[in-house]
DONUDO-359340 format. One record per residue: x, y, z of N, C-alpha, C in turn; residue number from 1. Coordinates in Angstrom, 3 decimals, always signed. Example, Ala and Ser with C-alpha at 12.3 -4.5 7.8 and 13.67 -1.06 7.14 Angstrom:
BEGIN
<selum <+13.190,-5.690,+7.800>,<+12.300,-4.500,+7.800>,<+13.200,-3.300,+7.800>,1>
<selum <+12.850,-2.250,+7.080>,<+13.670,-1.060,+7.140>,<+12.900,+0.030,+7.870>,2>
***
This chain:
BEGIN
<selum <+93.022,+106.657,+98.688>,<+94.343,+106.584,+99.186>,<+95.263,+106.097,+98.227>,1>
<selum <+96.339,+106.800,+98.079>,<+97.357,+106.247,+97.014>,<+98.124,+105.092,+97.484>,2>
<selum <+98.847,+104.384,+96.532>,<+99.472,+103.168,+96.782>,<+100.846,+103.699,+97.530>,3>
<selum <+101.253,+103.143,+98.447>,<+102.347,+103.246,+99.468>,<+103.683,+102.564,+98.805>,4>
<selum <+104.705,+103.056,+99.216>,<+106.038,+102.490,+98.709>,<+106.123,+101.145,+99.319>,5>
<selum <+105.680,+100.781,+100.469>,<+105.678,+99.511,+100.989>,<+104.858,+98.544,+100.157>,6>
<selum <+103.627,+98.971,+99.610>,<+102.784,+98.232,+98.871>,<+103.496,+97.813,+97.226>,7>
<selum <+104.198,+98.856,+96.895>,<+104.801,+98.804,+95.662>,<+105.989,+97.866,+95.744>,8>
<selum <+106.864,+97.954,+96.853>,<+107.947,+97.043,+97.051>,<+107.522,+95.585,+97.169>,9>
<selum <+106.265,+95.379,+97.897>,<+105.861,+94.058,+98.105>,<+105.453,+93.526,+96.785>,10>
<selum <+105.045,+94.153,+95.839>,<+104.515,+93.790,+94.548>,<+105.690,+93.653,+93.413>,11>
<selum <+106.592,+94.266,+93.804>,<+107.750,+94.491,+92.778>,<+108.343,+93.161,+92.089>,12>
<selum <+108.634,+92.218,+92.871>,<+109.008,+90.877,+92.306>,<+108.075,+90.394,+91.124>,13>
<selum <+106.778,+90.391,+91.589>,<+105.686,+89.979,+90.589>,<+105.722,+90.824,+89.276>,14>
<selum <+105.727,+92.282,+89.528>,<+105.872,+93.259,+88.564>,<+106.934,+92.832,+87.510>,15>
<selum <+108.114,+92.671,+88.038>,<+109.321,+92.315,+87.227>,<+109.051,+91.195,+86.356>,16>
<selum <+108.482,+90.004,+87.026>,<+108.244,+88.806,+86.546>,<+107.259,+88.924,+85.335>,17>
<selum <+106.208,+89.772,+85.438>,<+105.175,+90.052,+84.303>,<+105.879,+90.758,+83.264>,18>
<selum <+106.679,+91.875,+83.515>,<+107.254,+92.822,+82.655>,<+108.239,+91.872,+81.811>,19>
<selum <+109.100,+90.989,+82.503>,<+110.175,+90.266,+81.853>,<+109.551,+89.271,+80.894>,20>
<selum <+108.407,+88.573,+81.138>,<+107.650,+87.722,+80.289>,<+107.057,+88.442,+79.019>,21>
<selum <+106.697,+89.739,+79.321>,<+106.137,+90.408,+78.066>,<+107.328,+90.975,+77.308>,22>
<selum <+108.448,+91.381,+77.874>,<+109.462,+92.238,+77.200>,<+110.716,+91.406,+76.784>,23>
<selum <+110.946,+90.344,+77.577>,<+111.939,+89.241,+77.238>,<+113.376,+89.816,+77.525>,24>
<selum <+113.541,+90.985,+78.321>,<+114.795,+91.524,+78.795>,<+114.649,+92.046,+80.237>,25>
<selum <+115.734,+91.709,+81.076>,<+115.512,+92.280,+82.486>,<+115.629,+93.745,+82.470>,26>
<selum <+116.544,+94.195,+81.722>,<+116.646,+95.790,+81.505>,<+115.416,+96.488,+81.224>,27>
<selum <+114.725,+95.877,+80.156>,<+113.477,+96.622,+79.744>,<+112.464,+96.355,+80.881>,28>
<selum <+112.505,+95.286,+81.469>,<+111.457,+94.860,+82.717>,<+111.610,+96.012,+83.723>,29>
<selum <+112.909,+96.189,+84.199>,<+113.214,+97.248,+85.118>,<+112.608,+98.516,+84.771>,30>
<selum <+112.817,+98.969,+83.557>,<+112.335,+100.168,+83.054>,<+110.939,+100.242,+83.030>,31>
<selum <+110.211,+99.179,+82.828>,<+108.677,+99.141,+82.758>,<+108.022,+99.255,+84.170>,32>
<selum <+108.733,+98.583,+85.045>,<+108.367,+98.716,+86.444>,<+108.586,+99.990,+86.924>,33>
<selum <+109.680,+100.619,+86.715>,<+109.937,+101.987,+87.098>,<+108.993,+103.040,+86.544>,34>
<selum <+108.683,+102.855,+85.274>,<+107.764,+103.703,+84.525>,<+106.226,+103.428,+85.424>,35>
<selum <+105.896,+102.340,+85.622>,<+104.574,+102.079,+86.357>,<+104.682,+102.910,+87.785>,36>
<selum <+105.762,+102.792,+88.455>,<+105.694,+103.446,+89.709>,<+105.640,+105.017,+89.323>,37>
<selum <+106.351,+105.557,+88.521>,<+106.283,+107.095,+88.246>,<+104.770,+107.292,+87.916>,38>
<selum <+104.117,+106.371,+87.049>,<+102.788,+106.719,+86.758>,<+101.742,+106.713,+87.906>,39>
<selum <+102.170,+105.724,+88.724>,<+101.411,+105.688,+90.088>,<+101.666,+106.834,+90.838>,40>
<selum <+102.688,+107.382,+91.131>,<+103.016,+108.430,+91.946>,<+102.461,+109.923,+91.434>,41>
<selum <+102.217,+109.891,+90.036>,<+101.869,+111.325,+89.446>,<+100.360,+111.045,+89.062>,42>
<selum <+99.709,+110.014,+89.453>,<+98.192,+109.942,+89.116>,<+97.525,+110.864,+90.227>,43>
<selum <+96.704,+111.530,+89.736>,<+95.959,+112.538,+90.640>,<+94.512,+111.936,+90.783>,44>
<selum <+94.347,+111.078,+91.868>,<+92.852,+110.435,+92.034>,<+92.945,+110.065,+93.321>,45>
<selum <+91.735,+110.407,+93.895>,<+91.250,+110.305,+95.351>,<+90.580,+108.829,+95.438>,46>
<selum <+90.440,+108.094,+94.208>,<+89.607,+106.763,+94.314>,<+90.535,+105.816,+95.319>,47>
<selum <+89.711,+104.945,+95.982>,<+90.173,+103.952,+96.781>,<+90.644,+102.806,+95.775>,48>
<selum <+91.910,+102.390,+95.973>,<+92.299,+101.268,+95.140>,<+92.258,+99.979,+96.099>,49>
<selum <+91.446,+98.965,+95.955>,<+91.087,+97.930,+96.644>,<+92.255,+96.830,+96.622>,50>
<selum <+92.899,+96.649,+95.543>,<+93.871,+95.537,+95.281>,<+95.077,+96.273,+94.672>,51>
<selum <+95.982,+96.992,+95.516>,<+97.171,+97.739,+94.845>,<+98.120,+96.914,+94.045>,52>
<selum <+98.368,+95.421,+94.423>,<+99.147,+94.542,+93.542>,<+98.485,+94.448,+92.105>,53>
<selum <+97.180,+94.179,+92.033>,<+96.548,+94.077,+90.886>,<+96.644,+95.429,+89.982>,54>
<selum <+96.368,+96.403,+90.691>,<+96.350,+97.815,+90.057>,<+97.716,+97.991,+89.311>,55>
<selum <+98.756,+97.740,+90.163>,<+100.217,+97.771,+89.495>,<+100.526,+96.979,+88.502>,56>
<selum <+100.107,+95.587,+88.401>,<+100.249,+94.812,+87.455>,<+99.627,+95.306,+86.204>,57>
<selum <+98.450,+95.856,+86.228>,<+97.756,+96.420,+85.167>,<+98.455,+97.637,+84.529>,58>
<selum <+98.958,+98.474,+85.430>,<+99.692,+99.481,+84.822>,<+100.950,+99.039,+84.345>,59>
<selum <+101.734,+98.217,+84.838>,<+102.846,+97.646,+84.263>,<+102.640,+97.123,+82.971>,60>
<selum <+101.741,+96.314,+82.798>,<+101.396,+95.585,+81.543>,<+100.916,+96.644,+80.326>,61>
<selum <+100.481,+97.790,+80.764>,<+100.188,+98.863,+79.789>,<+101.314,+99.859,+79.357>,62>
<selum <+102.523,+99.525,+80.060>,<+103.790,+100.352,+79.721>,<+103.881,+100.028,+78.235>,63>
<selum <+104.163,+100.966,+77.327>,<+104.501,+100.763,+75.939>,<+105.732,+100.074,+75.926>,64>
<selum <+105.845,+99.063,+74.791>,<+106.927,+98.330,+74.676>,<+108.044,+99.006,+73.897>,65>
***
């Protein structure tokens, strides 16, 4: 089951915090979180994601700087 918009929105503040600490700019953090969401919505996988917030943090942390 894919990650829902609600799960993403619930994790968004934490994702922004992680991205800001990594990148040092709120603008860059917003871009990283948006890129993570786009990657999430375009991933073709039927695998069950047990912890959507952790999965989203991982994707956000892997967005190129």
